C-alpha positions in Angstrom: -19.6 28.7 -65.1 -22.3 27.1 -63.1 -25.1 28.7 -64.8 -27.1 30.8 -62.3 -26.0 32.5 -59.2 -28.7 30.6 -57.2 -27.1 27.3 -58.2 -23.7 28.6 -57.1 -25.0 29.7 -53.8 -26.7 26.3 -53.2 -23.3 24.6 -53.8 -21.5 26.9 -51.4 -24.2 26.5 -48.8 -24.0 22.7 -49.1 -20.2 22.9 -48.9 -20.5 25.0 -45.7 -22.9 22.5 -44.2 -20.6 19.7 -45.1 -17.6 21.5 -43.5 -19.6 22.3 -40.4 -20.8 18.7 -40.2 -17.2 17.4 -40.6 -16.0 19.9 -37.9 -18.8 18.8 -35.6 -18.0 15.1 -36.2 -14.3 15.8 -35.5 -15.2 17.6 -32.2 -17.4 14.7 -31.2 -14.8 12.1 -32.0 -12.2 14.1 -30.1 -14.5 14.3 -27.0 -15.2 10.5 -27.3 -11.4 9.9 -27.5 -10.8 12.1 -24.4 -13.6 10.4 -22.5 -12.2 7.0 -23.5 -8.7 7.8 -22.4 -10.0 9.3 -19.2 -12.0 6.1 -18.5 -8.9 3.9 -19.1 -6.8 6.0 -16.8 -9.5 6.0 -14.1 -9.8 2.2 -14.4 -6.0 1.9 -13.9 -6.1 4.2 -10.9 -9.1 2.3 -9.4 -7.3 -1.0 -9.9 -4.2 0.4 -8.2 -6.3 1.6 -5.2 -8.0 -1.7 -4.9 -4.6 -3.5 -4.8 -3.4 -1.1 -2.1 -6.6 -1.6 -0.2 -6.1 -5.4 -0.4 -2.6 -5.0 1.0 -3.8 -2.8 3.8 -6.6 -5.2 4.7 -4.1 -8.1 4.9 -1.8 -6.1 7.2 -4.8 -5.1 9.3 -5.9 -8.7 9.7 -2.4 -9.7 10.8 -2.3 -6.8 13.3 -5.7 -7.7 14.6 -4.6 -11.3 15.2 -1.5 -10.0 17.1 -3.7 -7.8 19.2 -6.1 -10.7 20.0 -3.2 -12.8 21.1 -1.8 -10.0 23.2 -5.2 -9.4 24.8 -5.5 -13.1 25.5 -2.0 -13.2 27.1 -2.8 -10.1 29.2 -6.0 -11.7 30.4 -4.2 -14.9 31.3 -1.5 -13.0 33.3 -4.1 -11.2 35.3 -6.3 -14.2 36.2 -6.2 -15.8 39.6 -3.2 -18.0 39.0 -1.6 -15.6 36.5 1.5 -14.8 38.6 2.4 -18.5 39.0 1.9 -19.1 35.2 4.2 -16.2 34.5 6.9 -17.5 36.9 6.6 -21.0 35.2 7.0 -19.4 31.8 10.0 -17.4 32.9 12.2 -20.3 34.0 15.4 -18.4 33.1 14.8 -16.1 36.0 17.3 -16.5 38.8 15.9 -17.8 42.1 16.6 -15.7 45.2 20.1 -16.2 46.8 21.5 -17.7 43.6 24.3 -16.5 41.3 24.0 -16.5 37.5 26.9 -18.2 35.7 27.7 -17.0 32.1 29.8 -19.4 30.1 32.0 -18.0 27.3 33.3 -20.2 24.5 36.7 -18.5 24.2 38.3 -16.3 26.8 39.3 -12.8 25.6 43.0 -12.2 25.6 44.3 -9.6 28.1 46.3 -6.8 26.7 50.1 -6.9 27.6 50.9 -4.9 30.7 53.6 -2.3 30.3 56.6 -3.0 32.5 58.0 -0.3 34.7 61.8 -0.2 35.2 
């Protein structure tokens, strides 16, 4: 068919090399695809972590501000005139020898008393 056996062997050898090259190319393309997908997933996970980190930083700043206000208030209460400042702030406290009056908007009805014959 092809003439000589050497020519036939050369064609099969070229075909094997071509098949091996195609297989190698497919493996490389598969690895590149896997690496690309992995990088995309890693980028998504990184962005999600950065968003969560931003939320945590915002909450931390709020809590640090609350702590600074609480420390400042604590320091004010334990200064030289801190007791008087606290008493002025707590004007709703009852002075000694006074009664507290609580006003209600509507009196609660009393249950009917059972009559004894």
